[in-house]
C-alpha positions as CSV (number, residue, x, y, z in Angstrom):
1,M,17.1,-14.9,-15.7
2,S,14.6,-15.5,-13.0
3,A,10.9,-15.7,-13.9
4,G,8.5,-13.3,-12.3
5,L,10.8,-10.3,-12.4
6,H,9.2,-6.9,-12.9
7,P,9.7,-5.8,-16.6
8,Q,11.6,-2.7,-15.5
9,V,14.0,-4.7,-13.5
10,R,14.4,-7.3,-16.3
11,S,15.3,-4.5,-18.7
12,L,17.8,-3.0,-16.3
13,I,19.6,-6.4,-15.9
14,E,19.6,-7.0,-19.7
15,A,21.1,-3.5,-20.2
16,A,23.9,-4.1,-17.7
17,P,27.4,-4.5,-19.3
18,A,28.7,-8.0,-19.5
19,Q,31.3,-9.0,-16.9
20,A,34.7,-9.8,-18.2
21,G,36.0,-13.3,-17.3
22,D,38.6,-13.3,-14.5
23,P,38.7,-9.5,-14.0
24,G,41.3,-9.9,-11.3
25,P,41.1,-8.7,-7.6
26,P,38.5,-6.0,-6.9
27,D,39.6,-2.4,-6.8
28,L,38.0,-0.9,-3.7
29,E,38.1,2.7,-4.8
30,A,36.6,1.7,-8.2
31,E,33.8,-0.2,-6.5
32,R,33.0,2.8,-4.4
33,A,33.0,5.1,-7.4
34,A,30.8,2.7,-9.4
35,Y,28.3,2.5,-6.5
36,L,28.0,6.3,-6.6
37,Q,27.7,6.3,-10.4
38,T,24.8,3.8,-10.2
39,A,23.0,6.2,-7.9
40,L,23.5,9.1,-10.2
41,E,22.4,7.1,-13.3
42,L,19.4,5.2,-11.8
43,G,18.2,7.4,-8.9
44,G,16.1,9.7,-10.9
45,A,15.5,13.4,-10.4
46,V,16.9,15.2,-7.4
47,E,13.9,16.0,-5.2
48,E,13.7,19.4,-3.6
49,V,13.8,19.6,0.1
50,E,13.4,22.6,2.5
51,R,17.1,22.7,3.3
52,I,20.1,20.5,3.8
53,E,22.8,20.8,6.5
54,D,26.0,18.8,7.1
55,V,26.4,18.0,10.8
56,V,29.0,16.5,13.0
57,I,28.0,14.0,15.7
58,P,30.3,13.5,18.7
59,E,31.3,9.8,18.8
60,A,31.4,7.8,22.0
61,E,34.9,6.7,21.1
62,G,36.2,10.2,21.1
63,G,35.9,10.8,17.3
64,R,33.5,12.7,15.1
65,L,30.9,11.3,12.9
66,R,29.7,13.0,9.7
67,A,26.1,13.1,8.8
68,R,23.8,15.1,6.5
69,A,20.4,16.4,7.6
70,Y,17.5,16.9,5.2
71,W,14.4,19.0,6.2
72,P,11.2,18.1,4.4
73,T,9.3,20.6,2.2
74,V,6.2,19.9,4.3
75,P,7.2,19.1,7.8
76,A,4.9,17.0,10.1
77,E,3.2,19.0,12.8
78,A,5.4,17.2,15.4
79,L,8.8,17.2,13.8
80,G,10.8,14.0,14.4
81,V,13.9,12.6,12.9
82,L,14.5,9.5,10.7
83,V,18.1,8.3,11.2
84,W,19.1,6.6,7.9
85,L,21.9,4.1,7.6
86,H,22.8,3.4,4.0
87,G,23.5,0.1,2.3
88,G,26.6,-1.0,0.5
89,G,27.8,-4.2,2.2
90,W,29.5,-2.2,5.0
91,Y,32.3,-1.2,2.6
92,V,30.8,1.0,-0.2
93,G,28.2,3.7,-0.1
94,D,28.0,7.1,1.6
95,V,25.7,10.1,2.1
96,D,26.3,11.2,-1.5
97,S,25.3,7.8,-3.0
98,F,22.0,7.9,-1.0
99,D,21.3,11.6,-1.5
100,R,18.3,11.0,-3.8
101,V,16.8,8.4,-1.4
102,T,17.2,10.4,1.7
103,R,15.7,13.5,0.1
104,Q,12.7,11.3,-0.8
105,L,12.5,9.9,2.6
106,A,12.5,13.3,4.3
107,N,9.5,14.5,2.1
108,A,7.6,11.2,2.4
109,S,7.9,11.1,6.2
110,G,7.6,14.7,7.0
111,A,10.6,14.2,9.3
112,V,14.2,15.4,9.2
113,C,16.2,12.6,7.5
114,L,19.6,12.3,9.1
115,S,21.8,10.3,6.7
116,V,24.8,8.9,8.6
117,D,28.2,8.6,7.0
118,Y,29.3,5.7,9.3
119,R,32.8,4.3,9.0
120,L,33.4,1.7,6.4
121,A,35.3,-1.6,6.2
122,P,37.9,-2.7,5.6
123,E,39.6,0.4,6.9
124,H,37.2,0.3,9.9
125,P,35.9,-3.2,10.4
126,Y,33.2,-4.4,12.8
127,P,32.1,-3.1,15.3
128,A,33.0,0.5,14.2
129,A,29.9,0.9,12.1
130,V,27.8,-0.4,15.0
131,H,29.3,2.2,17.3
132,D,28.5,4.9,14.7
133,A,24.9,3.8,14.3
134,R,24.3,3.8,18.0
135,A,26.0,7.2,18.4
136,A,23.8,8.7,15.7
137,V,20.6,7.4,17.2
138,A,21.6,8.5,20.8
139,W,22.6,12.0,19.5
140,A,19.3,12.4,17.6
141,A,17.4,11.6,20.9
142,S,19.5,14.1,22.9
143,D,21.8,17.0,22.0
144,G,21.1,16.6,18.3
145,A,17.4,17.4,18.7
146,A,18.2,20.9,19.7
147,Q,20.5,21.4,16.7
148,L,18.0,19.9,14.3
149,G,15.0,21.5,15.8
150,T,13.3,18.1,16.3
151,D,11.5,16.4,19.2
152,P,14.0,14.2,21.0
153,G,11.2,11.7,21.8
154,R,10.3,11.2,18.1
155,V,13.2,9.2,16.6
156,V,12.9,6.4,14.0
157,V,15.9,4.5,12.7
158,G,16.1,2.8,9.3
159,G,18.4,1.4,6.7
160,D,18.8,-0.9,3.7
161,S,20.8,-4.0,3.3
162,A,24.0,-3.6,5.5
163,G,22.3,-0.4,6.8
164,G,19.3,-2.5,7.8
165,N,21.6,-4.6,9.8
166,L,23.0,-1.6,11.6
167,A,19.5,-0.1,12.1
168,A,18.3,-3.4,13.7
169,V,21.3,-3.4,16.1
170,A,20.9,0.3,17.0
171,A,17.1,-0.3,17.6
172,R,18.0,-3.1,20.0
173,H,20.6,-1.2,22.0
174,E,18.9,2.2,21.9
175,R,15.4,0.9,22.5
176,D,14.4,3.7,24.8
177,A,15.2,6.3,22.1
178,V,13.6,4.6,19.1
179,R,9.9,4.7,18.2
180,A,10.2,2.5,15.1
181,Q,12.7,0.7,12.9
182,L,12.6,0.5,9.1
183,L,14.5,-2.5,7.7
184,V,14.8,-2.8,3.9
185,Y,16.1,-6.2,2.6
186,P,18.4,-6.3,5.7
187,A,21.5,-8.6,5.9
188,L,21.0,-10.2,9.3
189,D,23.0,-13.4,9.5
190,A,26.6,-14.0,8.6
191,A,25.9,-17.8,8.5
192,M,24.3,-17.2,5.0
193,D,22.2,-20.3,5.5
194,S,18.7,-20.0,4.3
195,D,16.5,-21.1,1.4
196,S,16.8,-17.8,-0.3
197,Y,20.6,-17.9,-0.1
198,R,20.5,-21.3,-1.9
199,E,17.8,-20.2,-4.4
200,F,19.6,-17.0,-5.4
201,A,23.2,-18.0,-4.8
202,D,23.9,-17.0,-8.4
203,G,21.5,-14.1,-8.6
204,E,21.8,-11.5,-11.4
205,L,22.8,-8.6,-9.2
206,L,23.9,-10.0,-5.8
207,T,25.4,-13.4,-5.4
208,A,26.3,-15.5,-2.4
209,A,30.0,-14.9,-3.3
210,D,29.3,-11.2,-3.2
211,M,27.8,-11.4,0.3
212,E,30.6,-13.6,1.5
213,R,33.0,-10.9,0.5
214,C,30.9,-8.3,2.3
215,W,30.8,-10.3,5.5
216,T,34.5,-11.1,5.3
217,L,35.5,-7.4,4.9
218,Y,33.1,-6.3,7.6
219,L,33.9,-8.9,10.2
220,A,37.7,-9.1,9.6
221,G,37.8,-12.3,11.6
222,A,35.3,-11.3,14.3
223,D,32.6,-13.7,15.5
224,G,29.8,-13.5,13.0
225,A,27.4,-15.2,15.4
226,D,27.6,-12.2,17.8
227,P,24.1,-10.6,17.8
228,D,25.6,-7.2,17.1
229,A,27.0,-8.6,13.8
230,S,24.1,-11.0,13.1
231,P,20.8,-9.7,14.6
232,L,19.1,-13.0,13.9
233,H,21.1,-14.4,16.8
234,A,19.8,-11.9,19.3
235,T,17.8,-13.3,22.2
236,D,16.8,-10.0,23.8
237,L,14.3,-8.7,21.3
238,A,11.3,-8.2,23.7
239,G,10.6,-4.5,24.0
240,V,12.4,-3.2,20.9
241,A,10.5,-0.8,18.6
242,P,7.9,-1.8,16.2
243,A,9.3,-2.7,12.8
244,Y,8.5,-2.3,9.1
245,I,10.4,-4.9,7.1
246,A,10.6,-4.8,3.3
247,V,12.0,-7.8,1.3
248,A,12.6,-8.4,-2.4
249,G,11.3,-11.7,-3.7
250,H,14.4,-12.3,-6.0
251,D,17.0,-11.6,-3.3
252,L,19.2,-14.0,-1.4
253,L,18.6,-11.8,1.7
254,R,14.8,-12.3,1.5
255,D,14.7,-14.9,4.2
256,D,16.9,-12.8,6.6
257,G,14.1,-10.2,6.7
258,L,11.3,-12.8,7.0
259,R,13.0,-14.7,9.7
260,Y,13.7,-11.6,11.7
261,A,10.0,-10.6,11.4
262,E,9.1,-14.0,12.9
263,A,11.7,-13.6,15.7
264,L,10.3,-10.1,16.5
265,R,6.8,-11.3,16.6
266,A,7.7,-14.2,18.8
267,A,9.1,-11.6,21.2
268,G,5.9,-9.6,21.2
269,V,7.0,-6.9,18.8
270,D,4.6,-5.4,16.3
271,V,5.8,-6.1,12.8
272,T,4.7,-5.0,9.3
273,V,6.2,-7.0,6.4
274,D,6.0,-5.9,2.8
275,R,7.0,-8.3,0.1
276,Y,8.1,-6.9,-3.2
277,D,8.1,-10.3,-4.9
278,D,9.0,-9.0,-8.4
279,M,12.0,-7.0,-7.2
280,V,15.7,-7.7,-6.6
281,H,18.2,-6.5,-4.1
282,S,19.0,-2.8,-4.1
283,F,15.9,-1.5,-5.9
284,L,15.3,1.3,-3.4
285,R,18.1,3.2,-5.1
286,W,16.6,2.9,-8.6
287,G,13.8,5.4,-8.4
288,G,14.6,6.9,-11.8
289,V,13.9,3.6,-13.7
290,V,11.9,1.3,-11.4
291,E,8.5,2.6,-10.3
292,R,8.2,0.3,-7.4
293,A,11.1,2.1,-5.7
294,R,8.8,5.0,-5.2
295,E,6.2,2.7,-3.7
296,L,8.7,1.6,-1.2
297,V,9.7,5.1,-0.3
298,E,6.1,6.1,0.2
299,A,5.5,3.0,2.4
300,L,8.6,3.8,4.5
301,G,7.6,7.4,4.8
302,E,4.1,6.6,5.9
303,Y,5.2,4.1,8.5
304,A,7.7,6.7,9.9
305,R,5.1,9.5,9.8
306,V,2.6,7.4,11.8
307,S,5.2,6.2,14.3
308,I,6.5,9.7,15.0
309,R,3.0,11.3,15.2
């Protein structure tokens, strides 16, 4: 086990059930159920919010996109919206598995948190999730503001892991609508070629093989070098919204976030980087057992609150 891990993370890893040898091909539905179960077991208490409403966002492709809006218990004086795109490797996760996190983000930011149930691979491979992310941001900055009671000029977009990828892409395309972007250990390069990928290729909770499967399911043969798939390949970053980027020190995606911060700064974008050096991937969802998850929520909330003000 890696040295320097926070004791609470170390205990969590040690308590994880041992993996059976050669378990056979993954069961997609079982993986999705397990992802939700982890959120229920490790996410902590369900935080009260002012109210919750399921909403439907018209999709540019003619479909309908489901989302869930959370109103904070103490709203900011100027009520904005935080569009949140959940993690899960583009193929697991939904609004239910991030319910605890999005409740916390609403209260921490004082904004309405709009949790987007974007389409998942492999049923809906790239670029379906990109279209959904962009549609959610555009809606929050237009017709959605009237429905949510928010200011259409006060929109922040954020996400973790695969959701951080989608948030970065949405912020680039919908730059006129977005005041800030919040990227939590984002997956930003399908090439998977960095020092952290090599250092943590056999990490305790997320391996290079795991990420290769995520990218394969998501891309389904599409070009991973396209900047809408791999934002680190984007060359048009000038003028995108200021960014808050959080990375975990014991995470093979660490360098994706750090390299993106460098690219944004080189393009003249204001960037704040927080390194959680004793953490591993996915810790945002573990607020019930890892105290630093709450630190991250508060940091995200404060950055969003100031950006929306």
